[in-house]
N, C-alpha and C positions, 0 to 999 in steps of 0.2 A: 431372558434371552429370547429374541424373536426368531422364529424359524419353525420348520416342520421336520420331525424325525423322519429318517429314511423309511422307516417301517410304515409311516402314515402317508407317504407320498403315493399318488396313483401310479400305476404302471403305464408310463407314457408310450412304451414301445409295443403295447398290445396291438396286434393286427397289422403291424408294419409289413410283415412278409406278404400278407394278402394284398395290401395296397401296392407294394412294389410289383407284384405279379400283374395286377390290373393295369398299372402304368405301362408295363412291358407290352401288354396286349394292345393298348391304345397306340403305342409307338409303332407296333407292327401294322395295325390298320392304317395308320397315317402314311407309312412308307409304301404300303401296297397301293393306296389310293393315288399317290403321286409318283409311282413308278420308281421308287428308290430301292436299290438292291441292298443286300446285307453289308456291302462294303461302303455304303453311303456315309461319307464323313469319317471314314476310318482313320484318315490322317489328320483330321481336324479341319477347321474352317479358317478363313482369313480373320485376323485378330484386330479388333478395333483399337486396342491398346498399342499393338505393334505398329499399326498404320498411323496412329497419332504421332508416334516418335519418328517414323519414316518421313512423313510430310513435314514435320518440324525441321528435320535435318535438311530436306530438300529446300525449304524456305531459306535456311541458312546458307545453303550452297548457291542459291540464286542471288541472294543479297547478303553476303557474308558480314559486312561491317555494320549492317543495320538489324538483320534478323538472325545472325549467327551468334555463337557464344561470346562471352565478354573477353576472352583471351585473343580473339581475332583482331589483328592490326594490319595495316597495309603491307608490312614486310612479310607476313606469313599467310595472307589470305589465299594466295594461289595454291599453296601446299594444302591448306585446310580444305579448299573446295575439292581438290583432286582426291584427297584421302576420304573425305565425306562421301563423295559420289561412289567411290569404290566399295565402301562398306554398305552404304544405304541402298544402292541399286541391287546388291546381292540380297539384302533383306527383302527388298521389293519383289525380286524374283521368287523368293520363298512364298510370299503372300499370293502372288499371281498363280503360282503352281498349285497351291492349296485350292484356289477357286476352280481351276481347270480340272483338277482331280475329282473334286466334289461333283462337278457337272459332267464328267466324261461319260460317254456311252460305250462305243465300240473301240475307242482309241486305246493304244498301248501306253504304258507309262513313259516309254521312250518318246513317243509322239507328243505327249503332253509336256514333257520336259523341253522339247524342242520348240513347241509353240509358246510356252512361257518365256523362254529365252528370247524368241523373236519379238514378243510384245515388249519386253523390257529394253531390248536393243533399239527398237523403233522409238520408244519413249525417251531413251537417253539421247538419241540423235536429234530429237525435237527440242531438247532443253534450251539451246541457244535461241531458237525462234520463239519459244515460250517466254524467255526473259525479255526479248525485244517487244513482244506483244504486251507483256505486263508493264513495261516502261511507258507505253502509251496510256495505260489505265492510270498509272501514278500521275502522269502529266495531266490527264483529264481531270483528276480530282483536284490537283493543285490549281489548275486554271478555273475550275468550276466552283470552288469554295473559297470565298474571301477570308474565311477563318483559318485557312491553311497557310502557314508562314513559310513552308519549304516542302520539297518533295520528300525529304527525310521524315518530317512530321507525319506526312500521309502514310508512309510505310510503317513507321513505328507505332502510330496511334490509332489509325482508322480501322475499325472492325470490318468495314466494307472492303478494304484492301485485302485483309486476311481472307475474307470469303471469296474474293475474286481470284486470288492466288490459288486457293484450294480448288476452285472451279476449273481454272485453266489446266491444272495438273490432272484433275479427275476426268475432265472431258477428253483429254488425250488418251487416257487409259480406257475410257468408255468406247471411244472410236476404235481402238486397237483390239478390243475384245475382252478386257478385264472389267466387266460391268459391275460385278459385286464389289470388287476392290474399289472401283470408282465411286460407287454409291456410299460405301462406308466413309471414304474421304469426304464426300459431300456432307454427310451427316455429322462428321466431326466438326466441320465449319459451321453447320447449322446450330449445333449445340453450343459452340463458343460465341457466335455472333447474333443468333436469332434471324439470320438470313438463309433462306431455303432455296438453293439453286440446284435443280436436278442436273446431274452430269451430262445428260443427253442434250441439254439446251445449247444452241449454237449462238455465240455472242461475238460480235465484231470488235474491232480495236477501239481504244479510247472510251472504254465503258466506265461509268461512274455511278455509284450508289451513294447518295448523301444521307447520312445518319444510318438508315438501313434496316433497323429492327422491324420485323414483320414482313419483309419483302419475300414474295414467293414467285419463282419462275419455273414453269412446268417443263416436262421432259422434251416436248416437241416444239417449244418456243424457238423462234428465230429472231435475233436482234441484230440490227445493222451496226454500222460504226457510229461512234459519237452519240450514243444513247445515254440519257441520264434519268435515273429513277430516284424517287424519294421514299421515305419510310412508309411501310404499310401497303405498298403497291402489290397487286396480285395479277400475274399473267397466267391465268388458269384455264381449265377446260369447262365448257358449258354443260356437256352431257357426255355419256359414255355409251357407245354402241355395244350391243350384245348379239351373240349368235343364236341359232335355233334352240340351243340348250340353255339359253339365258346366261351364258358365260361371257364376261366382258371381253370384247375384242381389243387386243393390244397392238401396239406399234402402228397406230394410225395417227396422222396429224390432227391434233385437237387443241393446240394452244396458239396464242396470237403470233403474228408476224409484225415486228416493229421495225420500220425502215430507218434509214440514216437520220441523224440529227433530230431525234424526237426527245422531248422532255415530258415525263409523266410525274405529276405531283402527288403528294402524300395521300394515301388512302384510296387511290383510284383502283378500280377492279375492271379488268378487261378479260372477257371470257370467250372461249371458242376460237376456231380457226378464222379469225378476222385479221385484217391488215390495217395497221396505223400508218398512214402515208408519211413520206419523208418530210421533215421540217415541221411536224405538227406539235402542238402543245395540248396536253390533256390535264385538265384542272384537278384539284384535290377532291376526293370522295366521289368522283364521277363513276358511274356504272355503265359499261359499254359492252354490247354484244353484236355490233355491226361494224362494217368497214368505215374507215375515215379517210377522206381524200388527202393528198399531200397539202402541207401548209395550212392545215385546219387548226382552229382553236376551239376546244370543247370544254365548256364549263357547266356547272350545275345550273338548272333553271332557277331564275330568281323568283322569290315568292311574290305572288300577285295579290294586291289588296282589293278584295271584292266589295268593300263597303264604299258606296259613293256618298259624296257630301250632299247637303240640302235637306 
């Protein structure tokens, strides 16, 4: 018989009490350094797992016959949407409330509850407008990709559409003040699709990402309407400003502005607060750190043959 008698096993728990005490001291130092009081996180934090389910339900409520559960049919979709919104928005309120409680300073719990309710109420009121906005994205994909046979195929099959739906929902929550919840929703989409869109990014209507894997769109990026990106495109920051204490300065514009009707092909990298003028075309694998005038066509420099004949 292969094995070790209990008497011969090393005592694996030796020193655990001392390790636990040391970890407690590290946690105290961490909380002191970042200004967190003893109640920090006492009610928990927003849950990635719960928000995954919430956003999945919201996708079903927005497009019940295509993204909803298989029992939804035209005769019961209205009832399904109404019931789904009632339960899902209540769960979203719980997640937003956890974020606000974790971040609260001098507010009372009653004030936090009211603010969480206001955020979810505004989000709810925006859902019809978000659905109309998403319809323009679906139509842009159908018009822009000859492989798409229908708008239904775009909704059901395209990972970029899933990322865009998540972004539109997350951006609204970001704007309304639930920024941690919004970031978790964005990272859920990132994990599923390989497309990384910060919820702070402002993106106009009729947005299309073809293929999409490896696309990165930074927090302060601004995209106009009818913008098309291909896989591997980065709209990133070129550098990060720091204060006198060498702490990174946050909340400053540092990502590109992409104006209307721009196409950016696979692997292009655009860094810094530069502007890509309307109607421009940016070729594959281009590296850009400067403004581009409207209606420009930017491609990689062609290799020059320096060997002359004769």
